[in-house]
C-alpha positions in Angstrom: 30.1 29.3 -13.8 32.2 26.7 -12.6 33.1 25.6 -9.0 36.8 25.2 -10.1 37.2 28.8 -10.8 35.9 30.0 -7.5 38.2 27.6 -5.6 41.3 28.4 -7.7 40.6 32.2 -7.0 40.4 31.5 -3.3 43.0 28.8 -2.8 45.8 31.1 -2.0 43.9 32.8 0.8 42.7 29.5 2.3 46.4 28.4 2.4 47.4 31.4 4.2 44.9 30.6 7.1 46.8 29.1 9.9 43.3 27.3 11.4 43.2 25.4 7.7 46.7 24.4 7.8 46.7 23.1 11.5 43.2 21.3 11.0 43.5 17.5 11.0 41.1 17.4 7.8 43.1 19.8 6.0 45.0 17.4 3.9 41.8 15.6 2.7 40.3 19.0 2.0 43.2 20.3 0.0 43.2 17.2 -2.1 39.4 17.7 -3.1 40.3 21.3 -3.5 43.1 20.6 -6.0 41.1 17.8 -7.8 38.2 20.1 -8.6 40.4 22.7 -9.9 42.3 20.4 -12.0 39.2 18.3 -13.3 39.1 18.1 -17.2 42.1 20.3 -17.9 45.3 19.5 -19.7 47.2 18.9 -16.6 45.3 15.6 -15.9 46.1 14.4 -19.3 43.7 13.5 -22.5 42.2 10.7 -24.3 42.2 10.5 -28.0 39.2 9.2 -29.6 38.4 8.1 -33.2 35.0 8.3 -34.9 34.4 5.3 -37.4 31.4 7.0 -39.0 33.0 10.5 -40.1 36.6 9.9 -39.3 36.9 12.8 -36.8 39.8 12.7 -34.5 39.0 14.4 -31.0 40.7 14.9 -27.6 39.1 14.9 -24.3 40.5 15.7 -20.9 40.5 13.3 -17.9 38.2 14.1 -14.9 39.4 14.1 -11.6 37.4 11.3 -10.5 36.7 12.8 -7.1 33.5 12.3 -5.1 33.2 15.9 -4.1 33.7 17.1 -7.7 30.4 18.2 -9.1 31.5 17.1 -12.8 32.2 13.7 -12.1 31.2 10.2 -11.1 27.8 10.6 -13.0 28.2 7.0 -14.1 28.9 5.7 -10.8 25.6 7.4 -9.2 23.7 5.8 -12.2 25.3 2.5 -11.5 24.3 2.5 -7.8 20.9 3.8 -8.4 20.4 0.7 -10.7 21.7 -1.8 -8.2 19.4 -0.4 -5.7 16.6 -0.4 -7.9 17.3 -4.3 -8.7 17.1 -4.9 -5.1 13.4 -3.3 -4.9 10.5 -5.5 -3.4 6.8 -4.9 -4.4 6.1 -3.6 -0.6 5.7 -0.4 1.2 8.9 1.8 1.7 10.1 4.1 4.3 12.7 6.9 4.6 14.2 7.0 8.1 16.4 9.9 8.9 18.5 10.1 12.1 19.9 13.6 12.9 22.9 14.5 14.9 22.0 16.9 17.6 23.4 20.4 17.3 25.5 20.0 20.7 27.4 17.2 19.2 28.1 18.9 15.6 31.5 20.5 16.9 32.8 17.1 17.9 31.7 15.7 14.6 33.5 18.3 12.7 36.7 17.4 14.6 36.4 13.7 15.0 34.3 13.1 11.7 35.3 9.6 10.8 34.7 8.3 14.3 31.6 10.1 14.9 30.0 9.3 11.5 30.8 5.3 12.0 29.4 5.4 15.5 26.1 7.1 13.9 25.9 4.3 11.3 26.4 1.9 14.0 23.8 3.2 16.4 21.2 3.7 13.8 21.5 0.5 12.1 21.3 -1.4 15.5 18.3 0.8 16.6 16.4 -0.2 13.3 17.3 -4.0 13.8 16.4 -4.0 17.3 12.9 -2.3 16.8 12.0 -4.3 13.7 12.5 -7.4 15.7 9.6 -6.8 18.0 6.5 -8.7 17.3 4.3 -5.5 17.7 6.2 -4.0 14.6 7.7 -6.4 12.1 8.9 -9.3 14.2 11.5 -10.1 12.0 15.0 -9.6 10.3 15.0 -6.4 8.0 17.4 -5.0 5.3 18.0 -1.3 4.5 20.3 1.1 3.0 21.8 4.1 4.5 23.6 7.3 3.3 25.3 10.0 5.1 24.6 13.7 4.4 26.7 16.3 6.2 24.9 19.4 4.8 21.5 21.2 5.3 20.2 22.7 2.1 21.7 26.0 3.0 24.8 23.8 3.1 25.6 24.3 6.7 27.1 21.5 8.9 24.1 19.2 9.7 25.1 15.4 9.8 22.2 13.1 9.3 21.7 9.8 8.1 18.8 8.6 5.7 17.9 4.9 5.5 15.7 3.5 2.6 13.7 0.6 4.5 11.4 -2.1 2.9 8.6 -2.7 5.1 9.0 -6.3 5.3 10.6 -8.5 8.0 12.0 -11.9 7.5 11.5 -14.6 10.1 14.8 -16.6 9.8 13.4 -19.8 11.5 10.3 -20.1 9.7 11.4 -18.4 6.4 8.0 -16.3 6.4 7.8 -12.6 5.8 5.6 -10.1 7.4 4.8 -6.9 5.7 3.8 -3.5 7.1 0.2 -2.3 7.4 -1.5 1.2 6.8 2.0 2.7 5.8 3.3 2.5 9.3 6.7 1.5 10.3 8.0 2.1 13.7 7.1 5.2 16.0 9.5 8.0 15.8 9.7 8.5 19.5 10.7 4.8 19.9 13.4 5.3 17.4 14.8 8.4 18.7 15.0 7.3 22.4 16.8 4.0 21.3 19.1 6.0 18.8 20.1 8.4 21.4 20.9 5.7 23.9 23.2 3.7 21.6 25.0 6.7 20.1 25.8 8.3 23.6 27.0 4.9 24.8 29.1 4.5 21.9 30.7 7.9 22.2 30.9 7.6 26.1 33.0 4.2 25.3 35.3 6.1 22.9 36.3 8.6 25.6 34.3 11.6 24.5 33.2 14.0 27.3 29.5 14.6 26.9 27.1 17.2 28.2 24.2 16.2 30.7 21.8 18.2 28.3 22.3 15.4 25.7 20.5 12.9 27.9 17.7 15.2 28.5 16.7 16.4 25.2 14.7 14.5 22.6 16.4 13.5 19.7 15.0 14.0 16.1 14.0 10.7 14.1 11.7 11.2 11.1 10.1 8.1 9.6 8.0 8.8 6.4 6.2 6.6 3.9 8.1 6.7 0.6 5.8 4.8 -1.7 7.8 2.1 -3.6 11.3 3.2 -2.8 12.5 4.3 -6.3 11.8 8.4 -5.4 13.8 8.0 -2.1 16.5 6.1 -3.9 16.7 8.9 -6.5 16.9 11.5 -4.0 19.7 10.0 -2.4 21.8 9.2 -5.4 22.0 13.0 -6.3 24.7 13.6 -3.5 26.6 10.3 -3.5 29.3 11.0 -6.1 28.7 14.7 -7.0 29.6 16.9 -4.2 27.0 18.8 -2.0 26.2 21.3 -4.6 25.3 21.6 -8.2 27.0 24.1 -10.5 23.3 25.1 -11.7 22.9 26.6 -8.3 25.7 29.0 -8.6 24.2 32.4 -9.5 26.9 34.9 -9.4 30.4 35.7 -8.3 31.0 39.4 -8.0 33.0 41.8 -5.8 34.5 38.8 -3.8 30.9 37.3 -3.0 29.5 34.2 -4.3 25.5 33.7 -4.5 24.0 30.5 -4.8 20.2 28.9 -4.7 18.7 26.5 -2.4 15.4 25.2 -1.8 14.0 25.9 1.6 13.0 22.7 3.2 9.9 24.3 5.1 8.4 26.6 2.6 9.9 24.6 -0.6 10.5 28.0 -2.2 13.9 28.8 -4.0 15.9 31.2 -1.9 19.4 32.7 -2.2 22.4 32.9 0.0 25.3 35.0 -0.4 28.7 34.7 1.4 32.2 35.9 0.9 34.3 33.8 -1.7 36.7 32.5 1.1 33.8 31.8 3.6 31.9 29.9 0.5 35.0 27.9 -0.1 35.4 27.0 3.6 31.7 26.2 3.9 31.9 23.6 0.9 35.1 22.0 2.2 33.8 21.1 5.6 31.7 18.4 3.8 34.7 16.7 2.3 34.5 13.3 3.8 37.6 11.4 5.6 39.5 9.5 3.0 38.3 6.0 2.6 35.1 6.6 4.6 31.9 4.8 3.1 28.8 7.1 2.9 26.6 4.6 1.6 26.2 1.2 3.4 23.8 -1.7 2.8 22.4 -3.8 6.1 20.4 -6.8 6.6 19.1 -8.9 3.8 20.1 -5.8 1.3 24.0 -6.3 2.1 26.1 -7.6 -0.7 26.9 -10.8 1.2 23.1 -11.7 1.7 22.5 -12.0 -2.3 21.1 -15.5 -1.8 18.6 -14.4 0.7 17.3 -11.3 -1.3 17.2 -13.3 -4.5 14.8 -16.0 -2.6 12.7 -13.0 -1.2 12.3 -11.5 -4.7 11.4 -14.8 -6.2 8.4 -15.3 -3.8 7.3 -11.6 -4.2 8.0 -10.9 -7.9 6.4 -13.3 -10.6 9.0 -14.1 -13.2 11.9 -12.5 -11.4 15.0 -11.9 -13.7 17.8 -10.0 -12.5 18.7 -6.8 -14.6 22.0 -6.3 -16.4 24.4 -3.6 -14.9 24.6 -0.1 -16.5 27.0 0.3 -19.4 29.7 3.3 -19.1 28.7 6.0 -21.7 30.9 6.2 -24.5 32.9 9.5 -25.9 30.7 11.0 -28.6 31.9 12.5 -31.7 31.5 16.4 -31.6 30.7 16.6 -35.3 28.2 13.7 -36.0 27.4 12.8 -32.3 27.9 9.1 -32.9 29.9 6.8 -30.3 33.8 6.7 -30.6 36.5 4.5 -30.0 39.4 5.4 -27.8 42.7 5.3 -29.5 45.4 6.8 -27.4 45.8 8.0 -23.5 48.2 10.7 -22.7 49.1 11.8 -19.1 50.5 15.0 -18.0 51.1 16.5 -14.7 50.9 20.5 -15.3 47.8 21.6 -13.4 48.2 25.1 -14.4 46.9 24.5 -18.0 43.2 24.6 -18.4 41.8 22.7 -21.5 38.9 24.6 -23.2 37.3 21.6 -24.6 34.0 20.0 -24.1 33.4 16.9 -21.8 32.3 13.5 -23.1 28.6 13.1 -23.5 
């Protein structure tokens, strides 16, 4: 079962909905919808490849390249994961999650880019400020943040995941301090400061806020995450491949779609059934604003701090050597399985033609 088939069936109903046509985000969502439908079809064009081993000539359809498409960007996910793995240090790592309260989700839906940017700003400043305190790390830290807009049931649930190495750099002395006993920063301290900074940012941007937001406790989760690689692999799943895998799609019958998900509390696989149009709308609400960066590096893990990170790695990693980037996988011959060479590229613009050929391996 393909997501493109479901989207194609319910696209006419979606376009008839006046709420969708009048929504600010509808253009971005419509672009994502059309790209998923046309992905790897003749309408996007084809690539001719030649196998030098057996002489077979093959054609493969172009992918759409949209980060919301479950079929695309596998190579980009692998490249991002290797870049992050190359930055790993032999210290304890932590996964820190900042969750947007339910009372602010309606605002986040309407003004998603502004609210998500403010979330990144408030959360990053919270981590920097608390880590500078002497009783925690007492130094400058680095971390990588990723925005997720969905819960496991695919409801709108914006939250930020940060992978944080337990190491603080004293810029004056050049010395480093590591965490002890798998402890980073108290969750209550992070939650209180995050609430203060985000509410201040929202108020300065002109949003009207309810008094209840100042009274409730905001949820921030800080968990020990081993040496960091497992947390990075978890975050890489949704960076460039949408919010659902086609393996989760169970059935599409009588106008209803059933998909599976893992319950975060029980860790058991459960099912959820929705009307086809409702399922389409549920997924499209997670399309990010055009040009929005959902993954960001901070501190000594930022791209501009490469020299600082290299010096830290040379101190902590004996015989440190930078790894080479991941190469893009080649198209493989459908007959012998050997890598092929691109011979020609054809571009078409007839999106109703569906190409029934196997994607490149």
